[in-house]
C-alpha positions as CSV (number, residue, x, y, z in Angstrom):
1,X,46.0,-58.2,-25.3
2,X,46.7,-54.5,-25.4
3,X,45.2,-52.5,-22.6
4,X,42.5,-50.0,-23.6
5,X,43.6,-46.4,-24.0
6,X,40.1,-45.1,-23.3
7,X,40.0,-42.6,-20.4
8,X,36.5,-41.1,-20.2
9,X,33.7,-39.3,-21.9
10,X,32.8,-35.7,-20.9
11,X,30.9,-32.6,-21.8
12,X,32.2,-29.1,-22.3
13,X,30.3,-25.9,-23.1
14,X,31.8,-24.3,-26.1
15,X,30.5,-22.0,-28.8
16,X,27.3,-21.7,-26.8
17,X,26.4,-25.4,-26.8
18,X,27.1,-28.5,-24.9
19,X,29.7,-30.6,-26.7
20,X,30.3,-34.2,-25.8
21,X,33.6,-36.0,-26.5
22,X,35.6,-39.1,-25.7
23,X,39.2,-39.0,-24.6
24,X,41.9,-41.6,-25.2
25,X,45.6,-41.7,-24.4
26,X,46.0,-38.8,-22.1
27,X,48.8,-36.9,-20.4
28,X,51.4,-39.7,-20.8
29,X,51.8,-38.4,-24.4
30,X,52.8,-34.9,-23.4
31,X,55.2,-33.3,-25.9
32,X,53.3,-34.7,-28.9
33,X,50.4,-32.9,-30.5
34,X,46.9,-33.8,-29.4
35,X,44.6,-35.5,-32.0
36,X,41.1,-34.0,-32.4
37,X,39.0,-36.4,-34.4
38,X,35.9,-35.1,-36.2
39,X,33.7,-38.0,-37.5
40,X,31.4,-38.0,-40.5
41,X,27.8,-37.2,-41.2
42,X,26.1,-40.0,-39.2
43,X,29.0,-41.2,-37.1
44,X,28.7,-40.5,-33.3
45,X,32.0,-40.4,-31.5
46,X,31.6,-43.8,-30.0
47,X,31.6,-45.4,-33.5
48,X,35.2,-44.2,-34.0
49,X,36.4,-45.7,-30.7
50,X,38.4,-48.5,-32.4
51,X,40.3,-45.9,-34.3
52,X,40.8,-43.6,-31.3
53,X,42.1,-46.6,-29.3
54,X,45.0,-46.9,-31.6
55,X,45.7,-43.2,-31.8
56,X,45.6,-43.2,-28.0
57,X,48.6,-45.5,-27.9
58,X,50.7,-42.5,-29.0
59,X,48.7,-39.4,-28.8
60,X,46.3,-37.6,-26.4
61,X,43.1,-38.1,-28.5
62,X,39.7,-36.5,-28.4
63,X,36.8,-37.7,-30.5
64,X,33.9,-35.2,-30.9
65,X,30.2,-35.7,-31.1
66,X,29.4,-33.1,-33.7
67,X,26.3,-31.1,-32.8
68,X,23.1,-33.0,-33.6
69,X,24.9,-36.4,-33.2
70,X,25.6,-38.7,-30.3
71,X,25.5,-37.1,-26.9
72,X,26.2,-33.5,-27.9
73,X,23.4,-30.8,-27.9
74,X,20.8,-31.3,-30.5
75,X,17.4,-29.9,-31.5
76,X,15.6,-27.4,-33.8
77,X,17.2,-24.4,-32.1
78,X,20.6,-25.0,-33.5
79,X,22.3,-24.0,-36.7
80,X,23.8,-27.0,-38.5
81,X,25.6,-25.1,-41.2
82,X,29.3,-25.6,-41.9
83,X,30.4,-22.3,-40.3
84,X,28.6,-23.1,-37.0
85,X,30.1,-26.6,-36.9
86,X,33.6,-25.3,-37.7
87,X,33.3,-22.7,-35.0
88,X,32.3,-25.6,-32.6
89,X,35.6,-27.2,-33.3
90,X,37.7,-24.1,-32.7
91,X,35.7,-23.3,-29.5
92,X,36.1,-26.9,-28.3
93,X,39.9,-26.7,-28.7
94,X,40.0,-23.4,-26.9
95,X,37.7,-24.6,-24.0
96,X,40.0,-27.6,-23.4
97,X,43.1,-25.4,-23.6
98,X,44.8,-27.4,-26.4
99,X,47.8,-25.4,-27.6
100,X,49.4,-28.0,-30.0
101,X,47.0,-30.2,-31.9
102,X,46.1,-31.9,-35.2
103,X,42.6,-31.9,-36.7
104,X,41.7,-35.3,-38.2
105,X,38.4,-35.2,-40.0
106,X,36.5,-37.9,-41.9
107,X,34.2,-37.0,-44.7
108,X,31.9,-34.3,-43.3
109,X,34.4,-33.9,-40.5
110,X,37.2,-33.1,-43.0
111,X,35.1,-30.3,-44.5
112,X,34.5,-28.9,-41.0
113,X,38.2,-29.2,-40.3
114,X,39.1,-27.2,-43.5
115,X,36.6,-24.5,-42.6
116,X,37.7,-24.3,-39.0
117,X,41.3,-23.8,-40.0
118,X,40.6,-20.8,-42.3
119,X,38.2,-19.0,-40.0
120,X,41.0,-17.4,-38.1
121,X,40.6,-18.9,-34.7
122,X,42.7,-22.1,-35.0
123,X,45.5,-21.1,-32.6
124,X,47.8,-24.0,-31.9
125,X,46.8,-26.0,-35.0
126,X,49.8,-27.9,-36.3
127,X,48.3,-29.9,-39.2
128,X,45.1,-31.1,-41.0
129,X,44.4,-34.7,-41.9
130,X,41.5,-34.9,-44.4
131,X,40.0,-38.3,-44.8
132,X,38.1,-38.7,-48.1
133,X,36.2,-35.4,-47.8
134,X,33.2,-34.9,-50.2
135,X,34.3,-32.8,-53.1
136,X,30.8,-31.9,-54.2
137,X,29.7,-28.3,-54.2
138,X,28.1,-25.6,-56.4
139,X,28.3,-26.7,-60.0
140,X,30.1,-29.9,-59.2
141,X,29.0,-33.6,-59.4
142,X,26.8,-34.7,-56.5
143,X,28.0,-36.7,-53.6
144,X,27.7,-40.4,-54.5
145,X,25.4,-41.4,-51.6
146,X,21.8,-40.2,-51.8
147,X,20.1,-38.5,-48.9
148,X,17.4,-41.2,-48.6
149,X,20.1,-43.7,-47.5
150,X,20.7,-41.6,-44.4
151,X,17.2,-40.6,-43.7
152,X,15.7,-44.1,-44.1
153,X,18.2,-45.7,-41.8
154,X,17.8,-43.0,-39.2
155,X,14.0,-43.3,-39.2
156,X,14.3,-47.1,-38.9
157,X,16.7,-46.7,-36.0
158,X,14.3,-44.5,-34.1
159,X,11.8,-47.4,-34.1
160,X,14.5,-49.8,-33.0
161,X,16.7,-52.0,-35.2
162,X,19.2,-54.7,-34.8
163,X,22.4,-55.6,-36.6
164,X,20.6,-57.7,-39.2
165,X,18.3,-54.7,-40.1
166,X,21.4,-52.4,-40.3
167,X,23.0,-54.9,-42.7
168,X,20.6,-53.8,-45.4
169,X,22.3,-50.3,-45.3
170,X,25.9,-51.4,-44.6
171,X,26.2,-54.9,-46.2
172,X,30.0,-55.2,-45.9
173,X,30.3,-54.3,-42.2
174,X,31.2,-56.8,-39.5
175,X,28.6,-57.9,-36.9
176,X,30.3,-55.7,-34.3
177,X,30.2,-52.6,-36.5
178,X,26.6,-53.2,-37.4
179,X,25.5,-53.6,-33.8
180,X,27.3,-50.4,-32.8
181,X,25.7,-48.4,-35.6
182,X,22.3,-49.8,-34.9
183,X,22.7,-48.8,-31.2
184,X,23.7,-45.2,-31.9
185,X,22.3,-44.1,-35.2
186,X,19.1,-42.9,-33.5
187,X,21.1,-40.1,-31.8
188,X,21.6,-38.5,-35.3
189,X,19.1,-35.7,-35.5
190,X,17.5,-35.9,-39.0
191,X,17.3,-32.1,-39.6
192,X,21.0,-31.9,-38.8
193,X,21.8,-34.7,-41.3
194,X,19.7,-33.1,-44.0
195,X,21.4,-29.7,-43.5
196,X,24.8,-31.3,-43.7
197,X,23.9,-33.2,-46.8
198,X,22.6,-30.0,-48.4
199,X,25.8,-28.3,-47.5
200,X,27.8,-31.0,-49.3
201,X,26.3,-29.5,-52.5
202,X,25.9,-25.8,-51.5
203,X,29.2,-25.0,-49.6
204,X,32.3,-24.3,-51.8
205,X,35.0,-26.0,-49.8
206,X,37.4,-25.7,-52.7
207,X,37.6,-22.0,-52.1
208,X,39.1,-22.7,-48.7
209,X,41.9,-24.9,-49.9
210,X,44.4,-22.2,-51.1
211,X,44.0,-20.5,-47.7
212,X,44.9,-23.5,-45.5
213,X,47.2,-22.1,-42.8
214,X,49.0,-25.4,-41.9
215,X,50.3,-28.5,-43.7
216,X,47.6,-30.9,-44.8
217,X,47.5,-34.6,-45.6
218,X,44.7,-35.9,-47.8
219,X,43.8,-39.6,-47.4
220,X,41.8,-41.0,-50.3
221,X,39.7,-44.2,-50.4
222,X,40.7,-46.2,-53.5
223,X,37.2,-47.8,-53.8
224,X,35.2,-44.9,-52.2
225,X,34.0,-43.2,-55.4
226,X,34.1,-39.9,-53.5
227,X,37.4,-38.5,-54.7
228,X,38.5,-39.3,-58.3
229,X,41.9,-38.8,-59.8
230,X,40.8,-35.6,-61.4
231,X,39.7,-34.3,-58.0
232,X,43.2,-35.1,-56.6
233,X,44.7,-33.1,-59.4
234,X,42.5,-30.1,-58.7
235,X,43.1,-30.2,-55.0
236,X,46.9,-30.3,-55.6
237,X,46.6,-27.3,-57.9
238,X,44.6,-25.4,-55.3
239,X,46.9,-26.4,-52.5
240,X,50.3,-27.4,-53.9
241,X,51.8,-28.3,-50.5
242,X,49.2,-30.9,-49.7
243,X,50.3,-34.5,-49.4
244,X,48.1,-37.2,-50.9
245,X,47.9,-40.8,-49.8
246,X,45.6,-43.5,-51.1
247,X,44.3,-46.6,-49.4
248,X,43.6,-48.8,-52.5
249,X,41.4,-51.5,-51.0
250,X,39.1,-49.3,-48.8
251,X,35.8,-47.7,-49.4
252,X,34.7,-44.4,-48.0
253,X,34.7,-45.7,-44.4
254,X,38.4,-46.4,-44.7
255,X,39.2,-47.7,-41.2
256,X,36.3,-50.1,-41.4
257,X,37.7,-51.7,-44.5
258,X,41.4,-51.5,-43.9
259,X,42.5,-50.3,-40.5
260,X,46.2,-51.1,-41.0
261,X,46.1,-49.4,-44.4
262,X,44.4,-46.4,-42.9
263,X,47.2,-45.9,-40.3
264,X,49.9,-46.7,-42.8
265,X,48.6,-43.8,-45.0
266,X,49.7,-41.3,-42.3
267,X,53.3,-42.3,-42.8
268,X,55.5,-40.2,-40.6
269,X,53.3,-37.1,-41.0
270,X,52.5,-36.9,-37.3
271,X,56.2,-37.4,-36.3
272,X,55.5,-40.9,-35.0
273,X,54.6,-43.7,-37.5
274,X,51.3,-45.3,-36.7
275,X,51.6,-48.5,-38.8
């Protein structure tokens, strides 16, 4: 059995808030870029631990609890808009002194990574990996999952729920995945989730794509319904240098459905094949 690459969880004050993160891999991977992983709308850092474990075999890996999720700062006093969250990412990187790193963002996290890269503070950023980001926005088709799916599950988790209750929301997940989500979903602050969801439809992330300052890899879920072939074509027009890889048999939560296919999609983009 492969030894765990998990090192520790910690907090850092950056962009004026307390940001919690989990670290995997560590210093033994000096000379390779660090991985900064930004999860999706209702995914605390711990739920991406199984992905970070594998990244940690080859890279110094950091998984963020985005504000309003997990163990990072939360509450009504915070701004949960895309710019504030993007600035969190850049401030986190600066606070940890990372000078050579890749931003890997899933869904919401991919949109935050895009915005972080173009706001002019991403010193040391080598590459973006954008995992099935929502392509909704002003005048565009809506994001395929409705807001009540998120809100209803969060409200139920606040009362206490087990894996069986969570299965109603995530019917294809394994027992282990369901238990972990049921344990941590209550840490997702509902107003933060609502603001992010609204941002999926109000923020024009496409306007950022021509401005990307570093190479980018787009990983598309073949069964996710989030990114359609016409979206891929538009993204390629806006950012001709982008590489696009598909994971045919995975839904939006790609690593949950096809972990090996997820890592294979990276190819040699990080300089060290992950498959």
